[in-house]
BAPAKE-331511 format. One line per field, with one value per residue (C-alpha): x, y, z. Coordinates in Angstrom, 3 decimals. Example, Ala and Ser with C-alpha at 12.3 -4.5 7.8 and 13.67 -1.06 7.14 Angstrom:
BEGIN
c1 (12.300;13.670)
c2 (-4.500;-1.060)
c3 (7.800;7.140)
***
This chain:
BEGIN
c1 (0.000;1.360;0.867;2.326;5.130;4.344;6.375;4.100;3.122;0.716;1.454;-1.590;-0.015;-2.749;-4.511;-4.461;-3.095;-4.596;-2.556;0.645;-0.621;0.849;3.767;1.514;-0.250;1.957;3.685;2.406;2.786;4.651;7.495;7.994;11.606;12.596;16.299;17.580;14.976;11.222;8.893;7.815;11.396;11.548;8.380;9.748;12.954;10.878;8.984;12.194;13.776;10.742;11.285;9.029;10.294;7.441;5.718;2.664;2.352;-1.230;-0.858;-3.048;-3.079;0.262;2.202;4.352;7.230;7.109;7.832;10.542;12.229;12.511;13.577;17.097;18.332;21.002;21.799;22.169;24.229;26.562;26.987;27.825;30.273;32.054;32.250;33.815;30.887;30.934;29.251;26.273;26.228;26.031;23.229;21.179;21.586;20.684;17.234;16.265;17.392;15.488;12.651;10.555;8.181;4.911;2.344;-1.398;-3.507;-6.406;-8.311;-10.478;-9.627;-12.526;-11.116;-8.447;-10.559;-10.840;-7.077;-6.438;-9.047;-7.257;-4.320;-6.263;-4.680;-1.211;-1.775;-3.551;-4.150;-1.230;-1.128;0.198;1.100;-0.350;1.833;0.461;3.132;1.602;2.530;6.293;7.703;11.178;11.764;14.033;10.915;10.367;6.577;6.170;8.437;6.356;3.119;4.417;5.675;2.273;0.541;2.962;2.303;-1.431;-2.747;-5.549;-4.838;-3.027;-3.717;-1.411;-2.824;-1.336;-2.578;-3.679;-5.491;-9.174;-10.283;-8.338;-9.956;-12.853;-10.952;-9.832;-10.834;-10.832;-10.195;-12.601;-10.349;-10.445;-9.021;-6.488;-3.494;-2.725;0.973;2.997;1.382;-0.931;-4.678;-7.621;-9.737;-13.493;-14.435;-13.349;-15.443;-14.957;-14.681;-16.653;-17.603;-14.795;-17.346;-18.547;-15.192;-14.415;-10.743;-8.102;-6.296;-6.444;-5.678;-2.424;-1.283;0.258;-1.669;-1.028;-4.027;-5.061;-6.533;-9.984;-9.978;-10.768;-14.026;-14.930;-14.110;-16.518;-19.315;-18.662;-21.234;-19.801;-20.125;-19.644;-18.519;-18.732;-15.662;-14.974;-13.727;-11.102;-12.363;-15.765;-14.052;-12.039;-15.310;-16.566;-13.236;-13.506;-16.680;-14.770;-11.321;-9.132;-7.928;-5.325;-4.307;-0.539;-0.004;3.077;4.198;6.570;8.365;5.376;4.991;1.943;3.858;0.582;0.375;2.858;3.772;4.517;6.341;8.699;9.106;9.987;12.564;14.185;14.207;15.652;18.330;19.351;19.807;22.001;25.653;26.887;24.944;23.430;26.129;26.273;22.482;22.006;24.542;22.602;19.336;20.893;22.319;19.045;17.025;19.473;19.736;15.971;15.138;12.980)
c2 (0.000;3.396;6.129;9.562;9.699;11.024;14.207;16.424;16.230;18.100;18.705;19.967;22.066;24.563;22.877;24.091;22.017;22.305;19.371;21.405;24.682;27.072;26.103;26.255;29.495;31.509;28.815;25.823;22.381;21.355;23.642;22.042;20.805;17.149;17.102;19.900;20.324;20.956;18.016;19.170;19.080;15.333;14.945;17.114;15.061;11.866;13.154;14.166;10.764;9.146;11.153;14.167;17.410;19.892;20.267;22.356;23.286;24.142;26.799;28.430;31.405;30.904;29.001;31.760;30.242;27.205;29.297;31.219;27.970;26.653;30.009;31.455;33.475;35.866;37.572;34.281;32.801;35.805;35.571;31.859;32.426;35.269;33.168;30.260;27.965;26.411;23.135;24.989;27.296;24.346;22.787;25.999;26.548;22.942;23.351;25.886;23.479;20.373;20.789;23.406;24.458;26.246;27.605;28.167;29.520;27.298;30.224;28.162;24.826;22.876;19.398;17.340;16.913;20.679;21.089;18.611;20.250;23.607;21.894;21.270;24.066;22.978;19.304;19.688;16.333;14.504;11.881;13.228;12.256;13.574;13.426;14.582;16.422;15.003;11.516;11.070;8.036;6.971;4.470;6.146;6.810;3.057;3.273;6.229;4.608;1.428;3.366;5.316;2.083;0.446;3.344;3.058;-0.673;-0.879;2.663;4.006;5.397;4.006;4.615;3.572;1.374;-0.227;-2.980;-2.180;-4.075;-4.493;-2.540;0.521;0.944;3.144;6.425;5.875;5.148;1.362;-0.612;-3.081;-5.095;-7.984;-11.124;-11.945;-9.561;-7.905;-8.008;-8.255;-6.007;-4.512;-5.183;-4.016;-1.621;-2.288;0.482;2.577;2.931;6.008;5.369;2.115;0.290;-2.273;-5.095;-3.982;-3.004;-4.790;-5.210;-3.917;-1.926;1.827;4.610;6.477;9.813;8.756;8.729;8.569;9.865;10.138;13.577;11.951;12.546;16.228;15.352;13.158;15.922;18.211;15.707;15.319;17.028;18.937;17.072;18.082;21.717;22.093;19.933;17.993;14.520;12.902;9.422;10.299;11.254;8.013;6.063;7.796;7.237;3.472;3.506;5.029;3.456;0.893;2.003;-0.057;-0.445;-0.439;-2.154;-1.386;-2.405;0.085;3.423;5.689;8.274;10.479;13.616;15.461;13.821;14.626;11.003;9.994;13.294;12.409;8.841;10.137;12.529;9.671;7.365;10.033;11.104;7.527;6.832;9.878;8.958;12.206;12.191;8.710;6.838;9.443;9.727;5.972;5.854;8.591;6.687;3.503;5.271;7.134;3.903;2.210;5.114;5.564;1.876;1.966)
c3 (0.000;-1.012;1.567;2.066;4.631;8.093;8.409;10.514;14.168;16.410;20.107;22.059;24.819;25.630;28.516;32.098;34.965;38.421;39.714;39.640;41.040;41.963;39.689;36.606;37.455;35.079;33.028;31.066;32.564;29.399;30.520;33.934;33.982;34.098;35.077;32.795;30.062;29.963;29.478;26.022;24.735;25.335;23.259;20.438;20.456;20.295;17.258;15.507;16.225;14.559;11.357;11.977;10.426;11.088;14.446;15.297;18.971;19.913;22.584;25.188;27.504;29.268;26.622;25.129;27.113;24.817;21.713;23.563;24.599;21.046;19.595;19.376;22.382;21.040;24.348;26.203;23.371;23.374;27.148;26.934;24.075;25.851;29.013;27.148;27.959;24.515;25.443;26.916;23.890;21.506;23.523;23.617;19.873;19.066;20.636;17.969;15.232;16.380;13.869;12.107;14.865;14.214;16.656;16.715;19.567;20.599;22.062;24.387;25.972;24.441;24.646;22.925;19.812;19.431;19.906;17.092;14.857;14.850;13.134;9.926;7.879;9.014;8.184;4.856;3.142;4.760;7.500;10.777;14.315;17.564;20.666;23.999;26.016;29.217;28.061;28.155;26.340;27.468;24.677;22.070;19.944;19.438;19.781;17.439;14.843;15.034;14.596;11.609;10.030;10.613;8.873;5.973;5.590;6.293;5.747;7.918;11.379;14.416;18.122;20.961;23.709;26.801;29.054;32.619;35.354;34.483;37.555;36.334;32.906;34.057;33.647;30.045;26.486;26.156;22.969;21.413;19.085;16.662;18.322;15.620;15.336;12.016;12.921;16.105;18.756;16.092;16.329;14.216;16.247;16.188;18.590;21.523;24.675;26.854;30.615;30.792;33.933;34.377;34.331;30.887;29.366;26.078;27.045;29.427;26.717;27.373;24.912;25.465;24.093;20.776;17.494;13.760;11.831;8.240;7.418;7.469;11.233;10.590;8.823;11.790;14.265;12.399;13.058;16.784;18.971;21.954;25.207;28.809;29.176;25.396;24.800;21.594;22.493;20.285;21.188;19.682;16.432;16.454;16.792;13.635;11.912;12.463;10.336;7.409;7.362;9.125;12.545;14.368;17.987;18.543;21.892;23.962;27.433;29.014;28.787;29.431;32.205;32.721;33.653;34.091;37.529;40.320;41.135;37.547;37.059;39.909;38.657;35.191;36.644;38.563;35.525;33.246;35.755;36.508;32.786;32.103;31.476;33.038;36.303;36.339;38.295;41.090;41.188;41.414;44.255;46.058;45.636;46.943;49.992;50.590;50.561;52.912;55.346;55.566;55.784;52.663)
***
């Protein structure tokens, strides 16, 4: 099957975060630092590693800091150069060269579906990826590469799912899938049920914040009626999309952190720091000593 390559991605970063107040009162949650870079930079780097060249960041009221972060900083660069801090200078400059970043203001936070819909002019008639900055994947872009490859081989759209305990499915979109896999860890999606009672859930596979869509998703988003608080739900559009084209579930096991919650945010920071070649050994030694000294 011949399909257009996936070269564009959309990052919805305009939502508010009450879980991290007061830290997010005047800055977006996507800019909260994990070790030495904001969470959204890890997601941009993931997209680039998967072959994405153009990224649209959907912004909100306090997200100007995102654009500033990925822009050049001449005064800072000059200060670093004059101070002989060439390694830091190279790192700062490299951020602006990661990809071609574009920005659009969502205006109102009317749900994930609405955030994706405002990307229509940017996407055009091409397939594209959606990566939620809240969902950090520490996997060297393996999942996103797999999803893009699946789209290239089978066409249609691809949604990431992971397995959880059956009693935990009630807060998520849950997959209804064909029993026979299309390929390894790739299942044909029959439907997606939003926040079902665990006893009625069709599976224990929950949707996670990585998607590869055909542009048909925009036509489906137009047909979605606003729900609670006037929000447009992406899962409703995916249900309509399944009626029009193949949609696949890419199932993965590990590497994901929901950095929109304080506990996962801390776990992600620990995992990222422990894996760093420059600070990892000393940090792991600290953790080991801390656990021993505190009897944990």
